[in-house]
N, C-alpha and C positions, 0 to 999 in steps of 0.2 A: 541422514539421508531424506530428500526429497522425492516423494514418489507423487504419480498420477492417481488416479480411482481404480484404472485398470492395474496398478501395482508395478509401473514402468517407473524405474528409475529417473531422477532428474537431476542432471548432473551440475547445471548450474542456474538455480533460480532465477535468476535475473536476466539470462539469455531466454528462456523458455516463456516467461512472463514478457519482456518484450516481442516478442516472434507472434503473441496473441495479441498485441495489443496495435491494430491496423489504422486506429481513427480515432477522434477524440471522443466519443461516446461512451467507450469501455471506461469502467469502474473497477478496481481493484479494491477488495475488501479482505480484510485478515483479522482472525480471531481464532483464538483458544479454548480450550475448555480441560477438565482434569475428572481424573475418578481415583479414587483410591483403590488399592489391591492389594492386600495382605500386607506386608511393611513396606511398602510402594506407594509412590502415587505416580500415574501415568500420564502425561500431557499430550493434546495433539494441536499442533496448529495448522491451521487450512490458509491458503491464499487463493482467492475466490475470484477470478475474471470474469464481469459478466459486460455482456452487450445487449444492452434493454432490446427486447423484441426479437432476437438471435440466441439467445442461452447463456451457458459459461461453458468453464471449464476450472477445475479444481485440482490444487494440488495439495498434499499435506506432510507432515513431518511428525514422529512420533519420539518424544525422549520419556526416562522413566528416573524420578530420582529419589529415594528414600522417602518415606510419609513426612509430608509438612502436618507439622501441628497444629495448627489453625486454620480457620476460613480465610484470616485477614491474609494469612501467608500463602495460602493458595490462591485466593484471588488477585493478589500484587506480581504471584508467579506469573501467572496468565497473562497478564497486562505485559507483564517484562518480554515474555516470549514475544507476543504480537508485535510489541515496540522495536524490539531485536529485530525483525523480519520487516516490517517496516522501513526500517533506517536504512536498510541495505539495499531495499528496492528502489528507495526515494532519492539513491544516490545515482542509480540508471536509467530509471522512465521519470518523464513527464508526464502523467497523469494523475489523478487524483487517486486518495489512499485511505480509507475510510477503515480504521479500526473499531472492533467491536469488542466491548466487554464484556463479560459472562457476571453482570451483577443487576440488581431490579430495582428500579427504585419506588416501588411500592413496599409502604414501612411496614407490610406484613411478613416480609422475608428477611431473614439476618442479613442479607450482601446488601440491604440499604443504607447500612449507614457509612457503605466503603465507595459506595456511588460517588461523590462529589470528587474525593482524593482519588481514582479509580479515573474519572473524566479528567481531571485537571492533569493527571499525569500523563496521559495521550496529548490531549490539546498543549502541554506546554511543550511538547516535542514538535507541535507545529499539525499536527492529523486531524481530521474530523474524528468525531468519535461517537458510537453509537451504544446505548445502553439497552438492557431489555423495557420493551417489548420488541425493539428493532434490532436488537443484537442476531439477527439471523444465521449468521456466520457463525458467532461462538454457539448460541444455543440450540441451533438445530445441527447445523453440518458438523462442526467439532465434535458436538455431543455426540452423534451417530458413529464417528469415526473410533472416539476414545473408547465408547462403548462395545467395541467390538462387533457392532452389526453390518458393518459392511465387508463382505466377504468378496474378494479379488477373484476373475476368472483365471481358472488353472493352463 
């Protein structure tokens, strides 16, 4: 189930996003991050609708699967979750969708060897792609949520 940052359930993500798109200046960003927790891996996918100079709104969705065995599997699953959301939204909105991938181009990071494959996966679906350090939707927003740092108002 999709939720707003306040914890309000979103019954239909496409309708919620469409309702926030009033002009052509808004951009839809989608990113996913994950965190191992015991025998499971938790994933959070974020949809951020940004109106430059006016702020933005965020919707997110949690899912949990049995712990994934490798970094590659984890990164490709993150990208697939983001792509699934992008494809659904692309069917109903006529705005740019940018998919953020939580992989780093810097060769000092283990995720660097997957950047080209992950970027190609996203671009092959016809979406713009951002990787670190420009993938703020996955690297910061989804990371913040998957680590449980966000506490909804009661």
